[in-house]
C-alpha positions in Angstrom: 366.6 161.3 111.2 366.2 161.7 107.4 365.0 158.6 105.6 367.3 156.5 103.5 364.8 156.8 100.6 361.8 159.1 100.6 358.3 158.1 101.1 356.6 157.8 97.7 353.1 159.3 98.1 350.4 158.9 95.5 349.2 162.4 95.0 345.5 162.1 94.8 346.1 158.5 93.9 347.6 158.0 90.5 346.4 161.0 88.5 348.9 160.6 85.8 346.7 157.7 84.7 343.2 158.1 86.1 341.1 161.1 87.1 342.4 162.3 90.5 340.6 161.2 93.7 338.7 158.5 91.8 338.6 155.0 93.2 340.5 153.6 90.3 343.2 156.3 90.8 343.7 155.1 94.4 343.6 151.4 93.5 346.2 151.9 90.8 348.5 153.7 93.3 348.2 150.8 95.7 349.0 148.3 93.0 352.0 150.4 91.9 353.6 150.2 95.3 353.1 153.6 97.0 353.9 154.1 100.6 350.9 156.3 101.1 348.2 158.2 99.2 347.0 161.8 99.6 343.3 162.7 99.8 342.4 166.4 99.8 339.5 167.1 102.1 336.7 169.7 101.6 333.2 169.8 103.2 329.7 169.3 102.0 326.7 171.4 103.2 325.8 168.6 105.7 329.3 168.3 107.1 330.5 165.3 105.2 334.3 165.2 104.5 334.6 165.0 100.7 337.7 164.1 98.7 338.3 166.8 96.1 341.3 168.9 95.2 339.2 172.0 95.8 335.7 172.9 97.0 335.1 174.4 93.5 334.3 171.2 91.5 333.5 172.2 87.9 336.8 171.0 86.6 336.9 167.7 88.4 333.3 166.4 88.1 330.4 166.5 85.6 328.4 169.0 87.7 328.4 171.6 84.9 326.6 169.2 82.7 323.9 168.4 85.2 320.8 170.6 84.5 319.3 169.9 88.0 322.3 171.8 89.5 322.5 174.7 87.0 321.1 177.1 89.6 324.0 176.3 92.0 326.5 178.0 89.9 327.8 181.1 91.7 330.8 183.4 92.4 332.6 183.3 95.8 335.8 184.5 97.3 337.9 181.6 98.6 341.0 182.5 100.6 341.0 185.9 98.9 340.6 184.7 95.3 337.3 185.2 93.4 336.0 182.0 91.8 333.0 181.1 89.8 331.6 177.6 89.6 330.0 175.0 91.8 331.1 174.5 95.4 330.9 171.5 97.7 329.4 173.4 100.6 326.3 174.2 98.5 325.5 170.5 98.1 324.3 167.8 100.4 326.5 164.7 100.3 323.8 162.6 98.6 323.9 165.1 95.7 327.7 165.1 95.5 327.6 161.3 95.5 325.6 161.4 92.3 328.4 163.3 90.5 331.1 161.6 88.5 334.8 162.2 88.4 336.6 163.9 85.5 340.2 164.5 84.6 341.3 168.0 85.7 343.8 168.3 82.9 342.3 166.7 79.9 344.5 168.4 77.3 347.6 167.2 79.0 346.3 163.8 80.1 343.8 162.6 77.4 344.3 158.9 78.4 343.2 159.7 81.9 340.3 161.7 80.6 339.1 158.5 78.8 337.9 157.4 82.2 335.7 160.4 82.8 332.2 160.1 84.1 332.6 156.5 85.2 333.3 156.8 88.9 331.5 158.6 91.8 333.0 161.2 94.1 334.4 159.8 97.3 334.3 160.6 101.0 337.3 160.6 103.3 335.8 157.5 104.9 335.8 155.7 101.5 339.5 156.4 101.1 340.4 155.4 104.7 338.6 152.1 104.3 340.2 151.5 100.9 343.7 152.1 102.3 343.1 149.6 105.1 341.8 147.0 102.7 344.7 147.6 100.3 347.2 147.2 103.1 345.8 143.8 103.8 345.5 142.8 100.2 349.1 143.9 99.3 350.7 142.7 102.5 352.3 146.0 103.5 351.4 149.1 105.5 350.0 151.9 103.3 349.6 155.3 104.9 347.3 158.3 104.4 348.6 161.8 104.0 345.5 163.8 104.7 345.5 167.3 103.3 343.0 169.8 104.9 341.8 172.5 102.5 340.4 175.9 103.4 339.7 175.3 107.1 339.3 179.0 107.9 337.0 179.5 105.0 334.7 176.6 106.0 334.4 178.0 109.5 332.7 181.1 108.1 331.4 180.0 104.7 327.7 180.4 105.7 328.0 184.1 106.5 329.7 183.7 109.8 327.1 181.3 111.3 326.7 177.6 110.8 330.1 177.0 109.4 332.1 173.9 109.9 334.9 173.3 112.4 337.0 171.1 110.1 339.2 169.8 112.9 336.2 168.6 114.8 334.8 166.9 111.7 338.2 165.1 111.0 338.6 164.1 114.6 335.2 162.4 114.6 335.7 160.7 111.2 339.2 159.3 112.1 337.9 158.0 115.4 334.8 156.5 113.8 336.8 154.9 111.0 339.4 153.4 113.4 342.2 155.6 112.2 342.8 157.5 115.5 344.8 154.9 117.3 348.0 155.1 115.4 347.7 151.6 113.9 348.4 152.7 110.3 350.7 155.5 109.2 348.9 158.9 109.2 350.2 162.3 108.2 348.0 165.4 108.5 349.0 168.4 106.5 347.6 171.8 105.7 348.6 175.3 104.5 347.0 176.6 107.7 348.9 175.8 110.8 345.9 176.6 113.1 343.9 173.5 112.0 347.0 171.3 112.6 347.4 172.6 116.1 343.7 172.1 116.7 343.9 168.5 115.8 347.0 168.0 117.9 345.1 169.4 120.9 342.4 166.7 120.2 345.0 164.0 120.6 345.0 162.5 117.1 348.3 160.5 116.8 349.8 161.5 113.4 352.8 163.3 111.9 351.9 166.9 111.4 353.3 168.6 108.3 353.0 172.3 107.5 352.5 173.0 103.8 354.5 176.0 102.4 353.8 177.8 99.1 356.7 179.4 97.3 355.0 182.8 97.7 352.2 184.5 99.7 350.8 184.1 103.2 348.7 181.4 104.8 345.1 182.4 104.8 344.4 181.7 108.5 347.3 183.9 109.7 346.4 186.6 107.1 342.8 186.6 108.4 344.0 187.0 112.0 347.0 189.3 111.6 346.8 191.0 108.2 350.1 191.8 106.5 351.8 191.3 109.9 351.4 187.6 109.2 354.6 185.7 108.3 354.9 184.9 104.6 355.6 181.4 103.5 359.0 182.5 102.5 359.8 183.9 105.9 358.6 180.6 107.5 360.9 178.6 105.3 363.9 180.7 106.4 366.0 179.6 109.3 364.3 181.8 111.8 360.9 180.7 110.7 361.9 177.1 110.9 363.1 177.7 114.4 359.6 178.7 115.4 358.2 175.4 114.1 360.4 173.2 116.3 358.2 171.3 118.6 355.0 172.5 116.9 355.0 170.3 113.7 356.9 167.3 112.6 357.9 168.6 109.2 357.2 170.9 106.3 356.1 170.2 102.7 357.3 172.6 100.1 356.8 173.4 96.5 359.5 171.7 94.6 360.7 175.0 93.2 361.8 176.0 96.7 364.3 173.2 96.4 365.2 173.5 92.7 365.5 177.3 92.9 365.2 178.0 89.2 366.3 181.4 87.9 364.1 183.6 85.7 365.1 181.6 82.6 364.2 178.3 84.2 367.8 177.2 84.9 368.5 175.2 88.0 370.4 177.0 90.8 369.5 174.5 93.6 369.4 172.5 95.6 368.6 175.3 98.0 369.5 174.9 101.7 365.9 174.5 102.8 366.1 170.7 103.2 369.4 170.8 105.2 368.1 173.8 107.3 364.9 171.8 108.2 366.8 168.6 109.0 369.2 170.5 111.3 366.1 171.4 113.3 364.7 167.9 113.4 362.0 168.6 110.8 361.1 166.3 108.0 360.8 167.7 104.4 358.3 166.6 101.8 358.0 168.1 98.4 355.3 168.5 95.8 354.7 167.6 93.1 357.1 165.6 90.9 355.7 165.1 87.4 357.4 164.0 84.2 355.5 166.1 81.7 357.2 169.1 80.1 354.4 171.3 81.4 355.5 170.8 85.0 359.3 170.7 84.6 361.4 173.7 85.1 362.6 175.1 81.8 366.1 173.5 81.8 364.6 170.0 81.8 361.9 170.5 79.2 362.2 168.6 75.9 360.5 168.4 72.6 357.0 167.2 71.9 354.8 169.8 73.6 353.5 170.2 77.2 352.2 166.7 77.6 355.4 164.9 76.4 357.8 163.7 79.0 360.9 165.8 79.3 364.2 165.1 81.2 362.3 164.3 84.4 365.0 162.0 85.7 367.5 164.9 85.9 365.0 167.1 87.8 364.0 164.4 90.1 367.7 163.6 90.8 368.2 167.0 92.3 365.2 166.5 94.6 366.3 163.0 95.6 369.9 164.1 96.2 368.7 167.0 98.4 367.6 164.4 100.9 363.9 164.9 101.0 361.8 162.6 103.3 358.8 162.3 101.0 357.7 163.1 97.5 354.3 163.5 96.0 354.0 161.8 92.6 351.3 161.7 89.9 352.8 158.6 88.3 353.5 156.2 91.1 355.2 153.5 89.0 357.8 156.0 87.9 358.1 157.4 91.5 358.6 154.0 93.1 361.2 152.9 90.6 363.1 156.1 90.7 363.2 157.0 94.3 363.7 153.5 95.7 366.5 152.6 93.3 
């Protein structure tokens, strides 16, 4: 059954105010009343699950300013895209732990950037422990929405040998951290369905959510089937949703798949995707609701430049009224106030 009000999920903590995935970002999200927080998971060379938005870390840490790591800069192809920078799989955890978090969008969020270089990079275990402690401190259950990044890539990232089975690593970490018994709310999500199914087979009790981009194909299926793989758009259509019944608990979609803006940025939604999924017993989360002009569809942008807040209430109203079950927010205080009112 759809929720009366959606889960408010602190997207990487509270990155509207603090550098994403930093401890202060998570602590602020807890204090602002979120239902859950979302850590993104990548892997170090020695198999530690690291909390970073991507495995390329030059934009979210001080690694580029660390002369001892200058020779680690390289170019790789990640999920079909060529990237140059520094990558978590080329560092041992002890080295990553010496790095400090930085704001990913300093021009848009200079206040958050004022906290740069103050806090270390976290492991998944650090976040799991922090959520349990915060649940006790704040007197309410706080959940984790664990997003798995690049599982297919990590399986083959060392030339086809010695890669990491991310499902195996997560299974072991959740069990070791006491998060595999269903005592606290756990959602596991990924753009790759294969790693979700692998964790289901391992018996981890969680809600499993399939992330869908507005365009393109999931890399695991593209690697296995080439252009015969379903696109995300095909998966979001009724026939694609039919195939997910009994396999996952829900989908998580780019907000544009609900808002359905035209080429001029004018609202044409809400699209039928939420209703279509609910008819099939699937929950629907959406990402990411943000108030700044830079992230709003054209119709709701206002004056003051990309970092100024536009008419975010009107955009968020469309998403709320579509009946979503969960929303990812960068500003948890705004999200809690708006979506619970």
